[in-house]
NUKOLKOL-547279 format. One line per 2 residues: their letters; for each residue x, y, z of N, C-alpha, C, O. Coordinates in Angstrom, 3 decimals, always signed. Example, Ala and Ser with C-alpha at 12.3 -4.5 7.8 and 13.67 -1.06 7.14 Angstrom:
// residues 2
AS) +13.190/-5.690/+7.800/+12.300/-4.500/+7.800/+13.200/-3.300/+7.800/+14.236/-3.319/+8.465  +12.850/-2.250/+7.080/+13.670/-1.060/+7.140/+12.900/+0.030/+7.870/+13.409/+1.138/+8.039
This chain:
// residues 68
MS) +95.744/+123.436/+103.979/+97.199/+123.113/+104.943/+98.021/+123.945/+104.311/+98.413/+123.622/+103.190  +98.371/+124.963/+104.795/+99.427/+126.018/+104.664/+100.899/+125.090/+104.524/+101.768/+125.616/+103.828
LL) +101.119/+124.177/+104.945/+102.207/+123.383/+104.729/+102.551/+123.067/+103.665/+103.735/+123.218/+103.364  +101.539/+122.470/+102.649/+101.053/+122.030/+101.194/+101.833/+123.653/+100.222/+102.706/+123.808/+99.368
KG) +101.026/+124.430/+100.884/+100.876/+125.642/+99.810/+102.180/+125.605/+98.790/+103.361/+125.869/+99.014  +101.489/+125.163/+97.545/+103.079/+125.509/+96.296/+103.682/+124.204/+96.178/+104.535/+123.961/+95.325
TE) +103.297/+123.431/+96.942/+103.532/+121.971/+96.478/+103.458/+121.165/+95.388/+102.474/+120.426/+95.348  +104.451/+121.094/+94.248/+103.465/+120.273/+93.254/+103.958/+119.309/+93.204/+103.055/+118.477/+93.110
MI) +105.195/+118.676/+93.207/+105.547/+117.229/+92.680/+105.720/+117.038/+93.949/+105.630/+117.765/+94.939  +106.101/+115.463/+93.694/+106.741/+114.022/+95.081/+107.937/+113.610/+94.428/+108.204/+113.254/+93.280
KY) +108.722/+113.792/+95.713/+110.137/+112.808/+95.158/+110.164/+111.796/+96.023/+110.222/+111.937/+97.244  +110.103/+110.245/+95.151/+110.004/+108.859/+95.886/+111.390/+108.481/+95.976/+112.033/+108.447/+94.927
IY) +111.943/+108.197/+97.048/+113.275/+107.649/+96.969/+112.941/+105.870/+97.140/+112.262/+105.417/+98.061  +113.537/+105.075/+96.113/+113.686/+103.336/+96.393/+114.428/+103.136/+97.113/+115.105/+103.952/+97.738
PD) +114.439/+102.178/+97.154/+115.118/+101.219/+97.996/+116.220/+101.208/+97.411/+117.001/+100.813/+98.276  +116.957/+101.447/+96.206/+118.209/+100.671/+95.698/+118.848/+102.161/+95.354/+119.806/+102.218/+94.582
GS) +118.319/+103.322/+95.919/+118.500/+104.171/+96.264/+118.417/+105.831/+94.767/+118.681/+107.028/+94.655  +117.968/+104.879/+94.138/+117.338/+106.187/+93.194/+115.958/+106.464/+93.295/+115.246/+105.845/+94.086
HC) +115.531/+107.342/+92.560/+114.275/+108.278/+92.971/+113.701/+108.264/+91.217/+114.210/+107.807/+90.194  +112.296/+109.064/+91.513/+111.581/+109.577/+90.470/+110.934/+110.324/+91.146/+110.938/+110.326/+92.377
YR) +110.158/+111.210/+90.278/+109.293/+112.130/+90.669/+107.842/+112.388/+89.907/+107.682/+112.514/+88.693  +106.953/+112.427/+90.811/+105.456/+112.817/+90.210/+104.634/+113.625/+90.599/+104.553/+113.716/+91.824
AL) +103.701/+114.529/+89.756/+102.878/+115.442/+90.265/+102.175/+114.565/+91.641/+101.853/+113.397/+91.860  +102.148/+116.183/+92.585/+101.312/+115.921/+93.986/+99.880/+114.928/+93.646/+99.482/+113.884/+94.164
HT) +99.486/+115.548/+92.838/+98.052/+115.024/+92.324/+97.942/+113.772/+91.381/+97.001/+113.731/+90.588  +98.748/+112.869/+91.420/+98.582/+112.087/+91.255/+98.870/+111.084/+92.606/+98.492/+109.914/+92.661
AH) +99.472/+111.653/+93.469/+99.929/+110.537/+95.288/+98.888/+110.319/+95.615/+98.289/+111.375/+95.819  +98.006/+109.042/+95.878/+97.004/+108.711/+96.528/+97.294/+108.644/+97.998/+96.467/+109.120/+98.776
AV) +98.601/+107.993/+98.529/+98.820/+107.059/+99.715/+100.133/+106.686/+99.755/+100.843/+106.200/+98.874  +100.377/+106.992/+100.952/+101.776/+106.433/+101.333/+101.417/+105.708/+102.924/+100.569/+106.238/+103.643
FR) +102.141/+104.485/+103.352/+101.543/+103.793/+104.408/+102.523/+102.790/+104.514/+103.398/+102.749/+103.649  +102.519/+101.924/+105.492/+103.161/+100.801/+105.634/+102.578/+99.833/+105.365/+101.353/+99.948/+105.397
NG) +103.076/+98.644/+105.033/+102.343/+97.043/+104.996/+102.455/+96.602/+105.801/+103.116/+97.182/+106.662  +101.707/+94.834/+106.190/+102.033/+94.555/+107.071/+103.293/+94.155/+107.190/+103.342/+93.663/+108.318
DG) +104.614/+94.051/+106.570/+105.737/+93.786/+106.775/+106.465/+94.786/+107.378/+107.453/+94.608/+108.090  +105.997/+95.775/+107.102/+106.710/+96.996/+107.502/+107.178/+97.737/+106.225/+107.513/+98.920/+106.165
QL) +107.153/+97.084/+105.491/+107.669/+98.574/+104.362/+106.773/+99.735/+104.259/+105.589/+99.922/+104.542  +107.729/+100.468/+103.754/+106.920/+101.580/+103.284/+106.692/+101.677/+101.930/+107.545/+101.542/+101.053
IA) +105.032/+102.012/+101.717/+104.305/+101.546/+100.258/+104.116/+103.077/+99.643/+103.673/+103.933/+100.407  +104.418/+103.408/+98.387/+103.379/+104.571/+98.031/+102.011/+103.666/+96.922/+101.942/+102.560/+96.384
RT) +101.474/+104.386/+96.976/+100.305/+103.882/+96.241/+100.174/+105.409/+95.142/+100.315/+106.529/+95.633  +99.905/+105.212/+93.725/+100.140/+106.314/+93.198/+99.327/+106.043/+91.639/+99.227/+104.895/+91.207
EK) +98.805/+107.168/+90.916/+97.823/+106.591/+89.499/+99.070/+106.676/+88.709/+100.107/+107.335/+88.787  +98.420/+105.444/+87.633/+99.506/+104.911/+86.859/+99.501/+106.389/+85.628/+98.531/+107.138/+85.737
AD) +100.362/+106.673/+84.738/+100.523/+107.966/+83.763/+99.662/+108.015/+83.194/+99.100/+109.104/+83.310  +98.840/+106.842/+82.091/+97.995/+106.633/+81.805/+96.736/+107.251/+82.111/+95.803/+107.375/+81.318
GS) +96.772/+107.750/+83.679/+95.080/+107.331/+84.243/+94.521/+106.296/+84.289/+93.481/+106.410/+84.938  +94.753/+104.905/+83.769/+94.355/+104.127/+83.991/+93.903/+103.214/+85.210/+93.043/+102.336/+85.156
GL) +94.630/+103.582/+86.289/+94.431/+103.219/+87.595/+95.799/+103.673/+88.384/+96.712/+104.462/+88.139  +95.385/+102.522/+89.753/+96.628/+102.862/+90.609/+97.403/+102.113/+90.804/+96.962/+100.972/+90.664
YE) +98.801/+102.178/+91.182/+99.705/+101.105/+91.403/+100.675/+101.300/+92.699/+100.847/+102.463/+93.062  +101.439/+100.078/+93.558/+102.028/+100.428/+94.294/+103.529/+99.729/+94.259/+103.992/+98.778/+93.630
FE) +104.213/+100.903/+95.498/+105.501/+100.547/+94.997/+106.630/+100.538/+96.225/+106.036/+101.253/+97.031  +107.607/+100.257/+96.730/+108.241/+100.163/+97.792/+109.235/+101.618/+97.578/+109.937/+101.781/+96.580
IT) +109.135/+102.622/+98.725/+109.935/+103.154/+98.597/+110.689/+103.196/+99.972/+110.562/+102.152/+100.611  +111.530/+104.277/+100.635/+112.393/+104.621/+101.741/+111.970/+105.500/+102.030/+111.592/+105.568/+103.200
GF) +111.812/+106.526/+101.254/+111.281/+107.641/+101.764/+110.500/+108.603/+100.898/+110.077/+108.043/+99.886  +110.219/+109.730/+100.980/+109.600/+110.702/+99.869/+109.758/+112.051/+100.821/+109.773/+112.220/+102.040
EL) +109.872/+112.970/+99.622/+110.122/+114.681/+99.911/+109.019/+115.808/+98.583/+109.037/+115.969/+97.363  +108.280/+116.284/+99.624/+107.546/+117.315/+98.998/+107.921/+118.235/+98.279/+108.111/+119.183/+99.042
LS) +108.198/+118.606/+97.012/+108.890/+119.802/+96.614/+107.871/+120.988/+96.073/+106.752/+120.659/+95.680  +108.228/+122.198/+96.062/+108.008/+123.395/+95.790/+108.499/+124.391/+94.743/+109.684/+124.722/+94.729
TG) +107.724/+124.819/+93.971/+108.239/+125.756/+93.397/+108.935/+126.943/+93.776/+108.716/+127.499/+94.853  +109.706/+127.328/+92.999/+110.631/+128.610/+93.609/+111.788/+128.129/+94.645/+112.471/+129.094/+94.988
IV) +112.269/+126.693/+95.342/+113.171/+125.961/+95.911/+114.171/+125.468/+95.158/+113.817/+124.756/+94.219  +115.376/+125.659/+95.316/+116.370/+125.001/+94.509/+116.833/+124.004/+95.654/+117.210/+124.429/+96.746
YD) +116.778/+122.557/+95.319/+116.955/+121.265/+96.402/+118.287/+120.924/+95.934/+118.428/+120.612/+94.752  +119.254/+120.947/+96.702/+120.608/+120.437/+96.500/+121.039/+119.322/+97.434/+122.165/+118.833/+97.334
């Protein structure tokens, strides 16, 4: 998919307004649960499995672009 060409990071935005960055290859899914919450499923940092957490949004970040 050409839209994702060069994308290397995903920025997850938490409900409290804070955020974190993850390598795109660790992202497994973003979906809405039964309560309508937006949930991200991603690989644990040590590679031992997956975990899920609530987010309010996400952004795909590409190399060579300055986001402000």
